C-alpha positions in Angstrom: -72.7 -63.1 -78.1 -72.3 -63.0 -82.0 -69.3 -61.2 -83.5 -70.0 -58.6 -86.2 -66.9 -57.7 -88.2 -66.4 -54.0 -88.8 -67.6 -52.4 -91.9 -64.9 -52.1 -94.6 -63.7 -48.7 -95.0 -64.7 -46.8 -98.1 -61.7 -45.0 -99.9 -62.3 -42.1 -102.3 -59.7 -40.7 -104.7 -59.4 -37.7 -107.0 -58.2 -38.2 -110.6 -55.7 -36.1 -112.5 -57.1 -33.0 -114.3 -58.0 -33.9 -118.0 -59.6 -31.7 -120.7 -63.5 -31.6 -120.2 -65.4 -34.0 -122.8 -68.5 -31.8 -122.7 -67.4 -28.1 -122.5 -64.5 -26.8 -124.5 -61.7 -25.2 -122.5 -62.8 -26.6 -119.2 -60.8 -29.1 -117.0 -62.2 -32.2 -115.7 -61.6 -34.0 -112.4 -63.5 -36.8 -110.8 -63.8 -38.3 -107.3 -63.9 -42.1 -107.6 -64.3 -45.1 -105.3 -64.6 -48.8 -105.8 -68.0 -50.6 -105.7 -67.2 -54.1 -104.0 -68.1 -56.4 -101.4 -71.3 -58.1 -100.2 -73.0 -54.7 -99.9 -72.2 -53.6 -103.3 -75.8 -53.0 -104.4 -76.4 -50.8 -101.2 -73.4 -48.8 -101.7 -74.3 -48.1 -105.2 -77.8 -47.0 -104.3 -76.4 -44.6 -101.7 -73.8 -43.3 -104.2 -76.5 -42.8 -106.8 -78.5 -40.8 -104.5 -75.7 -38.7 -103.9 -75.0 -38.0 -107.5 -72.5 -40.6 -108.4 -72.3 -42.7 -111.7 -70.8 -46.1 -112.3 -68.4 -47.2 -114.8 -67.3 -50.9 -114.5 -66.8 -51.4 -110.7 -66.0 -47.8 -110.1 -68.3 -44.9 -109.0 -67.5 -41.4 -109.9 -68.5 -37.7 -109.5 -67.3 -34.7 -111.1 -65.1 -32.4 -108.7 -64.1 -29.9 -111.5 -62.1 -26.9 -110.5 -64.2 -23.7 -111.1 -67.2 -25.4 -112.6 -70.5 -27.1 -111.7 -71.8 -27.6 -115.1 -72.6 -31.4 -114.6 -75.7 -31.5 -112.6 -77.2 -35.1 -111.6 -80.8 -35.4 -112.9 -83.6 -38.0 -112.4 -87.0 -38.6 -113.4 -89.7 -39.1 -110.8 -91.9 -41.7 -112.7 -95.1 -41.3 -111.0 -95.3 -37.4 -111.9 -93.8 -37.7 -115.4 -96.1 -36.7 -118.3 -94.7 -36.7 -121.8 -95.5 -33.7 -123.8 -96.6 -33.6 -127.4 -93.1 -34.2 -129.0 -92.5 -37.2 -126.5 -95.7 -38.7 -127.4 -95.0 -38.3 -131.1 -91.6 -40.2 -130.5 -93.6 -42.8 -128.8 -95.9 -43.4 -131.6 -93.1 -43.3 -134.1 -91.7 -46.4 -132.3 -94.9 -48.3 -131.7 -93.3 -51.0 -133.6 -90.2 -51.3 -131.4 -90.1 -53.7 -128.4 -87.7 -53.7 -125.4 -86.3 -56.7 -124.0 -84.3 -57.0 -120.8 -81.4 -59.5 -121.3 -78.4 -60.3 -119.0 -75.3 -58.2 -119.2 -73.5 -60.3 -121.8 -71.7 -58.7 -124.7 -72.7 -60.0 -128.3 -71.1 -59.4 -131.7 -74.5 -58.1 -132.7 -74.4 -55.5 -130.1 -71.0 -54.5 -130.8 -71.5 -54.0 -134.4 -74.1 -51.6 -133.7 -72.1 -49.9 -130.8 -69.3 -49.6 -133.5 -71.6 -47.8 -136.2 -73.2 -45.6 -133.6 -69.6 -44.4 -132.2 -68.3 -43.7 -135.8 -71.5 -41.8 -136.8 -71.9 -39.7 -133.6 -68.7 -39.6 -131.7 -66.0 -40.6 -134.1 -63.4 -38.1 -132.4 -64.0 -39.8 -128.9 -62.0 -42.5 -127.1 -65.1 -45.1 -127.3 -64.9 -45.1 -131.1 -61.5 -47.0 -130.9 -63.0 -49.6 -128.5 -62.3 -53.2 -129.2 -64.8 -55.9 -128.6 -62.9 -56.9 -125.4 -63.1 -53.2 -124.3 -66.9 -53.4 -125.0 -67.3 -56.7 -123.2 -65.7 -55.3 -120.1 -67.9 -52.1 -120.2 -71.1 -54.4 -120.3 -69.9 -57.4 -118.2 -67.7 -55.9 -115.6 -70.3 -54.9 -113.2 -70.6 -56.0 -109.4 -74.2 -55.0 -109.2 -77.4 -55.9 -110.5 -77.4 -54.8 -114.2 -79.0 -55.6 -117.6 -79.1 -54.7 -121.2 -82.2 -53.4 -122.7 -82.3 -54.4 -126.4 -84.6 -52.4 -128.6 -85.8 -54.5 -131.7 -88.4 -54.0 -134.5 -90.9 -56.3 -135.9 -88.1 -58.0 -138.2 -86.0 -58.5 -135.2 -83.4 -55.9 -135.9 -81.5 -54.6 -133.3 -82.2 -50.9 -133.3 -80.7 -49.9 -129.9 -79.5 -50.9 -126.5 -79.1 -49.6 -123.3 -76.8 -50.8 -120.4 -78.8 -50.5 -117.3 -78.5 -50.6 -113.4 -81.3 -51.6 -111.1 -81.3 -49.6 -107.9 -83.3 -50.0 -104.9 -85.4 -46.9 -105.9 -85.2 -46.9 -109.7 -83.3 -47.6 -112.9 -80.1 -46.0 -113.9 -79.3 -45.7 -117.6 -75.6 -46.2 -117.8 -75.0 -45.8 -121.6 -77.2 -46.2 -124.5 -76.5 -46.5 -128.2 -78.5 -46.9 -131.3 -78.7 -47.2 -135.1 -77.6 -44.0 -136.9 -79.7 -42.5 -139.7 -83.1 -43.0 -137.9 -83.7 -39.3 -136.7 -87.4 -39.6 -137.1 -87.4 -42.2 -134.4 -85.4 -40.4 -132.0 -84.2 -43.8 -130.5 -82.3 -42.1 -127.7 -85.2 -40.4 -126.3 -87.4 -43.4 -126.9 -85.1 -45.6 -124.8 -85.6 -43.1 -121.9 -89.2 -43.1 -122.4 -89.3 -47.0 -122.2 -87.1 -47.0 -118.9 -89.8 -44.5 -117.4 -92.4 -46.8 -118.4 -90.6 -49.9 -117.1 -89.6 -48.3 -113.9 -93.3 -47.3 -113.2 -94.5 -50.6 -114.0 -92.0 -52.1 -111.4 -93.1 -49.6 -108.8 -89.7 -47.7 -108.8 -89.9 -44.0 -108.2 -87.0 -42.8 -110.4 -85.0 -43.1 -113.6 -81.5 -41.7 -113.2 -80.1 -40.3 -116.2 -76.7 -39.2 -115.0 -75.6 -35.6 -115.6 -77.5 -32.8 -117.4 -75.0 -30.4 -118.9 -76.8 -27.4 -120.1 -73.9 -26.1 -121.8 -73.3 -29.1 -123.8 -75.5 -30.0 -126.8 -75.1 -33.7 -126.3 -76.2 -33.7 -122.8 -78.8 -30.8 -122.6 -81.6 -32.8 -123.9 -82.0 -34.5 -120.8 -84.0 -31.6 -119.3 -86.9 -32.2 -121.7 -88.3 -35.0 -119.6 -90.6 -33.2 -117.0 -90.9 -33.0 -114.3 -87.4 -33.8 -113.4 -85.1 -33.3 -110.4 -81.7 -32.1 -110.0 -79.4 -32.5 -107.2 -78.2 -29.0 -105.6 -76.2 -28.7 -102.6 -77.1 -32.5 -101.5 -80.8 -32.1 -102.0 -82.8 -33.2 -104.9 -85.1 -30.3 -106.1 -87.7 -30.0 -109.1 -86.1 -28.6 -112.1 -88.1 -25.6 -113.1 -88.2 -23.8 -116.5 -86.6 -20.8 -114.9 -83.7 -22.8 -113.5 -83.2 -24.6 -116.9 -83.0 -21.2 -118.5 -80.3 -19.8 -116.3 -78.3 -22.9 -115.7 -75.5 -22.3 -117.9 -74.8 -19.0 -116.5 -75.1 -20.4 -112.9 -72.6 -23.1 -113.8 -69.9 -20.6 -114.8 -70.4 -18.7 -111.7 -70.6 -21.3 -109.0 -67.6 -22.5 -106.7 -66.1 -25.9 -107.6 -67.9 -28.7 -106.3 -66.7 -30.6 -103.0 
């Protein structure tokens, strides 16, 4: 009779309250847990389906007092249909190719990362990250991850997206791109590329993290239709009506548990 060791218990912790980075005047708290062990990929899959996100070897989800503004969102790749504006963005980037490369930090990536942070998030914590901080963000992963590098015909690096591979999809962990190329909408193009790649691989979803309708920086995620949001433990199709009233609902709901 073979001996099967007991499963390692999974511990969850709650962080101290901090100012919310998305909605002014709100307080942020997270529940966090370590992603480790021989079943790290499987654990990450289960947590992602439950609305968690990954940073380094930690998975986290918001448990903010009096607020449910952060809504997990994903795109079902088989049903996705780009609208006119998204098709226009795809055409504007017809000269851009995406390349999957191992999660290894390079000086070229970091230079672009710095330019992006200074142009878009100069008042944020990531704007002061050193190369070693950036390398930890990219390389400190216990699961199957990669970087998608977006290059034009002259081999210029225009953007990059740290991406996790899940059992049921791709998860966009963090993306950044060349500032001053508004016509290209490179951030949106990166998501379109991930959708096409997941569809090619036969993966049903692209996970986009949290949709925050009250935050201009995070509200754009609802433009990819159809999309699904996690509500009370169930993934549901995000309707236009729900998107319109989401900010009011976020202010009225009880704290997440």
